[in-house]
Residue frames as qw, qx, qy, qz and C-alpha x, y, z in Angstrom:
[[0.236, -0.820, -0.473, 0.221, 29.15, 77.39, -43.65],
 [0.349, 0.567, 0.067, 0.743, 29.68, 81.03, -44.59],
 [0.144, -0.683, 0.124, -0.706, 30.54, 83.56, -41.92],
 [0.736, -0.558, 0.186, -0.335, 30.62, 81.14, -38.99],
 [0.260, -0.516, 0.816, -0.023, 32.68, 78.43, -37.48],
 [0.509, 0.136, -0.776, -0.346, 32.67, 74.98, -39.06],
 [0.833, -0.371, -0.098, -0.400, 30.45, 72.36, -37.48],
 [0.321, -0.561, 0.740, -0.185, 32.10, 70.32, -34.75],
 [0.721, 0.186, -0.626, -0.232, 32.81, 66.65, -35.44],
 [0.564, -0.418, 0.627, -0.337, 32.41, 63.73, -33.11],
 [0.235, -0.165, 0.946, 0.149, 32.61, 59.94, -33.51],
 [0.498, 0.497, 0.660, -0.263, 28.92, 59.75, -34.47],
 [0.386, 0.796, -0.102, -0.455, 29.48, 62.23, -37.32],
 [0.029, -0.531, 0.777, 0.337, 32.32, 60.13, -38.70],
 [0.195, 0.053, 0.975, 0.093, 30.14, 57.03, -39.08],
 [0.384, 0.592, 0.575, -0.414, 26.75, 58.62, -39.85],
 [0.475, 0.300, 0.574, 0.596, 26.22, 58.86, -43.63],
 [0.098, 0.883, 0.414, 0.199, 23.98, 61.95, -43.54],
 [0.266, -0.952, 0.067, 0.137, 26.49, 64.07, -41.64],
 [0.770, -0.217, 0.321, 0.508, 29.75, 62.66, -43.02],
 [0.501, 0.631, 0.309, 0.505, 29.57, 64.98, -46.02],
 [0.167, -0.978, -0.046, -0.113, 30.11, 67.95, -43.72],
 [0.739, -0.477, 0.185, 0.438, 33.64, 66.92, -42.88],
 [0.256, 0.913, -0.240, -0.208, 36.24, 69.16, -44.37],
 [0.864, 0.387, -0.248, 0.207, 39.16, 67.80, -46.41],
 [0.088, 0.723, -0.505, 0.462, 41.52, 69.48, -43.95],
 [0.773, -0.423, 0.354, -0.313, 40.52, 66.87, -41.34],
 [0.976, 0.170, 0.072, 0.114, 41.92, 64.08, -43.51],
 [0.513, 0.684, -0.282, 0.436, 45.02, 66.11, -44.29],
 [0.325, -0.715, 0.435, -0.440, 45.58, 66.79, -40.60],
 [0.922, -0.230, 0.286, -0.122, 45.39, 63.05, -39.91],
 [0.859, 0.419, -0.065, 0.286, 47.92, 62.32, -42.69],
 [0.184, 0.769, -0.367, 0.490, 50.25, 65.01, -41.33],
 [0.630, -0.577, 0.387, -0.347, 49.89, 63.51, -37.85],
 [0.987, 0.024, 0.148, 0.052, 50.74, 60.03, -39.14],
 [0.680, 0.582, -0.171, 0.412, 53.76, 61.29, -41.04],
 [0.106, -0.785, 0.380, -0.477, 54.99, 63.30, -38.04],
 [0.836, -0.422, 0.302, -0.180, 54.78, 60.24, -35.78],
 [0.950, 0.160, 0.115, 0.241, 56.82, 58.07, -38.12],
 [0.448, 0.734, -0.186, 0.476, 59.25, 60.87, -38.98],
 [0.391, -0.774, 0.345, -0.360, 59.85, 61.57, -35.29],
 [0.899, -0.293, 0.325, -0.003, 60.67, 57.93, -34.61],
 [0.825, 0.446, 0.011, 0.347, 62.93, 57.73, -37.65],
 [0.168, 0.820, -0.282, 0.470, 64.89, 60.78, -36.49],
 [0.605, -0.641, 0.386, -0.272, 65.18, 59.44, -32.93],
 [0.952, -0.069, 0.285, 0.086, 66.31, 56.04, -34.18],
 [0.646, 0.659, -0.140, 0.360, 68.84, 57.55, -36.57],
 [0.154, -0.795, 0.436, -0.392, 70.46, 59.07, -33.49],
 [0.842, -0.348, 0.391, -0.133, 70.44, 55.61, -31.87],
 [0.906, 0.360, 0.050, 0.217, 72.18, 54.17, -34.94],
 [0.323, 0.796, -0.298, 0.415, 74.84, 56.88, -34.67],
 [0.395, -0.635, 0.545, -0.378, 75.42, 55.65, -31.08],
 [0.275, 0.279, -0.917, -0.077, 75.77, 52.02, -32.29],
 [0.482, 0.113, 0.708, -0.504, 72.34, 50.82, -31.10],
 [0.305, 0.195, -0.687, -0.630, 71.04, 48.46, -33.75],
 [0.763, -0.033, 0.284, -0.580, 68.49, 46.28, -31.95],
 [0.819, 0.042, 0.572, -0.019, 67.82, 43.00, -33.77],
 [0.542, 0.771, -0.191, -0.273, 69.12, 44.31, -37.08],
 [0.086, -0.620, 0.770, 0.122, 72.43, 42.47, -36.73],
 [0.612, 0.038, 0.784, -0.096, 70.67, 39.09, -36.94],
 [0.666, 0.650, 0.333, -0.147, 69.01, 39.91, -40.26],
 [0.255, 0.876, -0.366, -0.183, 72.04, 41.67, -41.70],
 [0.207, -0.527, 0.820, 0.084, 74.53, 38.90, -40.95],
 [0.658, 0.210, 0.718, -0.087, 72.11, 36.21, -42.11],
 [0.592, 0.781, 0.115, -0.162, 71.66, 38.09, -45.39],
 [0.071, 0.791, -0.590, -0.143, 75.44, 38.44, -45.66],
 [0.506, -0.222, 0.833, 0.007, 75.71, 34.68, -45.14],
 [0.711, 0.523, 0.458, -0.109, 73.31, 34.11, -48.04],
 [0.412, 0.882, -0.191, -0.124, 75.36, 36.43, -50.25],
 [0.056, -0.684, 0.727, 0.011, 78.60, 34.71, -49.17],
 [0.800, 0.099, -0.539, -0.246, 77.06, 31.23, -49.71],
 [0.135, 0.244, -0.816, 0.507, 77.51, 30.38, -46.02],
 [0.331, -0.446, -0.829, 0.058, 75.18, 28.86, -43.40],
 [0.164, -0.598, -0.072, -0.781, 72.80, 31.61, -42.35],
 [0.734, -0.587, -0.271, -0.207, 71.82, 29.80, -39.12],
 [0.770, -0.333, -0.162, 0.520, 75.37, 30.06, -37.75],
 [0.341, 0.580, 0.065, 0.737, 75.83, 33.69, -38.83],
 [0.262, -0.798, 0.035, -0.541, 76.35, 36.62, -36.50],
 [0.066, -0.523, 0.680, -0.510, 77.16, 36.32, -32.83],
 [0.474, -0.080, 0.749, -0.456, 74.44, 33.95, -31.58],
 [0.214, 0.191, 0.911, 0.296, 73.16, 32.44, -34.80],
 [0.334, -0.010, -0.275, -0.901, 69.98, 33.16, -36.74],
 [0.224, 0.186, 0.885, -0.364, 66.57, 32.00, -35.44],
 [0.459, 0.487, 0.173, -0.722, 64.18, 33.53, -37.97],
 [0.803, 0.433, 0.409, -0.028, 62.69, 32.24, -41.24],
 [0.568, -0.112, 0.431, 0.692, 65.12, 32.20, -44.18],
 [0.289, 0.718, 0.490, 0.401, 62.77, 34.30, -46.32],
 [0.219, -0.963, -0.092, 0.124, 63.33, 37.31, -44.05],
 [0.535, -0.517, 0.393, 0.540, 67.11, 36.96, -44.46],
 [0.496, 0.326, 0.595, 0.543, 66.59, 36.69, -48.22],
 [0.096, 0.907, 0.370, 0.176, 64.60, 39.95, -48.20],
 [0.357, -0.883, 0.121, 0.279, 67.51, 41.69, -46.47],
 [0.780, 0.008, 0.336, 0.527, 70.08, 40.66, -49.10],
 [0.390, 0.767, 0.183, 0.475, 69.84, 43.91, -51.12],
 [0.218, -0.930, 0.149, -0.256, 70.82, 46.01, -48.08],
 [0.852, -0.426, 0.207, 0.222, 73.43, 43.47, -46.92],
 [0.713, 0.414, 0.114, 0.555, 75.63, 44.74, -49.73],
 [0.006, -0.874, 0.062, -0.481, 75.82, 48.11, -47.95],
 [0.252, 0.293, -0.664, 0.641, 78.04, 48.90, -44.97],
 [0.289, -0.362, -0.842, 0.277, 76.38, 47.86, -41.70],
 [0.015, -0.448, -0.395, 0.802, 75.33, 51.31, -40.42],
 [0.271, 0.217, -0.347, -0.871, 74.05, 52.45, -43.82],
 [0.345, -0.184, -0.869, -0.302, 72.07, 49.24, -44.22],
 [0.175, -0.443, -0.739, 0.477, 70.48, 49.90, -40.82],
 [0.120, 0.381, 0.080, -0.913, 69.53, 53.43, -41.86],
 [0.340, 0.057, -0.628, -0.698, 67.95, 52.18, -45.08],
 [0.349, -0.289, -0.890, -0.052, 66.01, 49.47, -43.25],
 [0.048, -0.392, -0.544, 0.740, 64.81, 51.97, -40.65],
 [0.299, 0.295, -0.159, -0.894, 63.24, 54.09, -43.38],
 [0.406, -0.018, -0.798, -0.445, 61.85, 50.98, -45.12],
 [0.232, -0.318, -0.868, 0.303, 60.34, 49.70, -41.85],
 [0.112, 0.395, 0.330, -0.850, 58.73, 53.10, -41.19],
 [0.378, 0.207, -0.430, -0.793, 57.28, 53.17, -44.70],
 [0.378, -0.131, -0.896, -0.192, 55.95, 49.62, -44.32],
 [0.115, -0.364, -0.740, 0.554, 54.36, 50.49, -40.97],
 [0.232, 0.378, 0.070, -0.893, 52.73, 53.62, -42.36],
 [0.397, 0.133, -0.648, -0.636, 51.57, 51.79, -45.47],
 [0.278, -0.211, -0.935, 0.064, 50.14, 48.91, -43.44],
 [0.046, 0.397, 0.564, -0.723, 48.21, 51.32, -41.17],
 [0.345, 0.350, -0.162, -0.856, 46.69, 53.09, -44.18],
 [0.383, 0.056, -0.816, -0.429, 45.86, 49.85, -46.00],
 [0.177, -0.283, -0.900, 0.281, 44.18, 48.30, -42.96],
 [0.150, 0.438, 0.381, -0.800, 42.18, 51.47, -42.26],
 [0.360, 0.280, -0.421, -0.784, 41.16, 51.69, -45.93],
 [0.334, -0.088, -0.915, -0.210, 39.98, 48.08, -45.93],
 [0.034, -0.365, -0.741, 0.562, 38.03, 48.76, -42.74],
 [0.268, 0.417, 0.085, -0.864, 36.28, 51.73, -44.33],
 [0.402, 0.205, -0.628, -0.634, 35.54, 49.86, -47.55],
 [0.301, -0.121, -0.946, -0.026, 34.33, 46.61, -45.99],
 [0.035, -0.476, -0.697, 0.535, 32.05, 48.44, -43.53],
 [0.185, 0.633, 0.561, 0.501, 30.73, 50.64, -46.36],
 [0.252, -0.570, -0.277, 0.732, 31.60, 53.93, -44.65],
 [0.352, 0.860, 0.360, -0.079, 29.93, 56.92, -46.29],
 [0.228, 0.939, -0.255, 0.042, 33.09, 59.05, -46.59],
 [0.959, -0.123, -0.041, 0.250, 35.93, 56.50, -46.74],
 [0.526, 0.570, -0.197, 0.600, 38.70, 59.01, -47.52],
 [0.232, -0.712, 0.265, -0.607, 38.22, 60.92, -44.28],
 [0.845, -0.442, 0.167, -0.251, 37.59, 57.95, -41.99],
 [0.917, 0.216, -0.189, 0.276, 40.53, 56.02, -43.46],
 [0.365, 0.557, -0.357, 0.655, 43.05, 58.62, -42.36],
 [0.478, -0.589, 0.271, -0.593, 41.38, 59.07, -38.99],
 [0.968, -0.211, 0.018, -0.136, 41.27, 55.31, -38.35],
 [0.792, 0.332, -0.282, 0.427, 44.92, 54.91, -39.38],
 [0.076, 0.605, -0.375, 0.698, 45.97, 57.72, -37.05],
 [0.701, -0.479, 0.196, -0.490, 43.85, 56.35, -34.20],
 [0.990, -0.015, -0.130, 0.046, 45.29, 52.85, -34.71],
 [0.606, 0.421, -0.353, 0.575, 48.86, 54.13, -34.67],
 [0.196, -0.608, 0.323, -0.698, 48.19, 56.28, -31.60],
 [0.856, -0.371, 0.089, -0.350, 46.67, 53.33, -29.75],
 [0.969, -0.025, 0.010, 0.245, 49.74, 51.23, -30.57],
 [0.184, 0.934, -0.262, 0.159, 52.33, 53.98, -30.25],
 [0.504, -0.639, 0.581, -0.020, 54.58, 52.01, -27.91],
 [0.844, 0.112, 0.505, 0.139, 54.57, 49.06, -30.34],
 [0.567, 0.803, 0.043, 0.181, 55.41, 51.33, -33.28],
 [0.117, -0.889, 0.428, -0.111, 58.31, 52.79, -31.30],
 [0.689, -0.387, 0.613, 0.022, 59.57, 49.35, -30.31],
 [0.834, 0.420, 0.340, 0.110, 59.26, 48.03, -33.86],
 [0.456, 0.850, -0.112, 0.237, 61.35, 50.83, -35.31],
 [0.270, -0.825, 0.469, -0.161, 63.80, 51.07, -32.42],
 [0.681, -0.332, 0.653, -0.001, 64.54, 47.34, -32.29],
 [0.292, 0.464, -0.658, -0.517, 64.56, 46.79, -36.10],
 [0.505, 0.075, 0.840, -0.184, 62.07, 43.96, -35.89],
 [0.010, -0.022, -0.770, -0.638, 60.08, 42.50, -38.78],
 [0.203, 0.494, 0.754, -0.382, 56.54, 43.08, -37.50],
 [0.296, 0.615, -0.037, -0.730, 55.95, 45.96, -39.93],
 [0.201, 0.286, -0.794, -0.498, 56.81, 43.64, -42.82],
 [0.001, 0.222, 0.973, -0.057, 54.44, 40.94, -41.52],
 [0.219, 0.582, 0.500, -0.603, 51.67, 43.48, -40.92],
 [0.291, 0.528, -0.333, -0.725, 52.08, 44.87, -44.42],
 [0.146, 0.097, -0.927, -0.331, 51.93, 41.35, -45.90],
 [0.089, 0.409, 0.858, -0.297, 48.75, 40.65, -43.92],
 [0.251, 0.619, 0.198, -0.718, 47.20, 43.96, -45.01],
 [0.263, 0.405, -0.594, -0.643, 48.04, 43.27, -48.65],
 [0.041, -0.090, -0.990, -0.101, 46.60, 39.75, -48.38],
 [0.185, 0.550, 0.671, -0.462, 43.32, 41.09, -47.01],
 [0.256, 0.611, -0.112, -0.740, 43.23, 43.78, -49.69],
 [0.265, 0.344, -0.736, -0.519, 43.89, 41.30, -52.49],
 [0.339, 0.082, 0.904, -0.247, 41.58, 38.62, -51.11],
 [0.510, 0.607, 0.531, -0.298, 38.60, 39.78, -53.20],
 [0.338, 0.826, -0.190, -0.410, 40.45, 41.69, -55.92],
 [0.531, 0.566, -0.627, -0.070, 43.35, 39.36, -56.81],
 [0.879, -0.390, 0.178, -0.207, 42.95, 36.09, -54.90],
 [0.912, 0.253, -0.162, 0.278, 45.96, 34.55, -56.60],
 [0.291, 0.611, -0.382, 0.629, 48.18, 37.17, -54.88],
 [0.575, -0.596, 0.236, -0.509, 46.57, 36.75, -51.46]]
C-alpha cells in the first residue's frame, strides 16, 4: 500500500489464503527475532546461574558420561546414581571431556538450539500438513506462539538442564522424516 499504513493482521488473515499474501516479510522476521530473544535471554540468565554453581540435573548426565568414558558403571555414577536411559549419557560423552562448568555452558547452548530448532520444525510441519497458504510467515508466528504459551516449560528446561529439548527435537525430526525419509523416522 503506497502512502498509507499497512493493513492490520488478525488470526483470520493468517489462515485465509486470499489475504495471506498481504503479510509483510517483516512480520516473519519479527517473530524470528522474538524467538531468538527469548532463548538468548534464558541462556544469559542461566549462564549466570552456572557461575553461581547452579547446575540443575546436568550433574547426572555429566557424571554418567564420564563413567562411560572411564569404562565404569554409569548407574552408580555421581552422587545418587543415574536413573536415565544410557543413550542420553552416551550423547553427553563429547562434552564430558570438558571441565564440568564448561561442559554445562556448552550443553546450555546446545539445549537452547535444540529447543529453538524443535519449535521451528514443529511449526513448519504444522503449516505444511495443513496446507497453509503462506507457510513461511505462519511457521514463525506459530513457533513464537508455541514458545510463548510454554514459556515456563522452556525456562525450566534450560534452567534445570533436562533432556526434554532433545526428546522434542527427535520427535519433530521423526514427524518431518515420516513421509520424506521413513527409514530415518
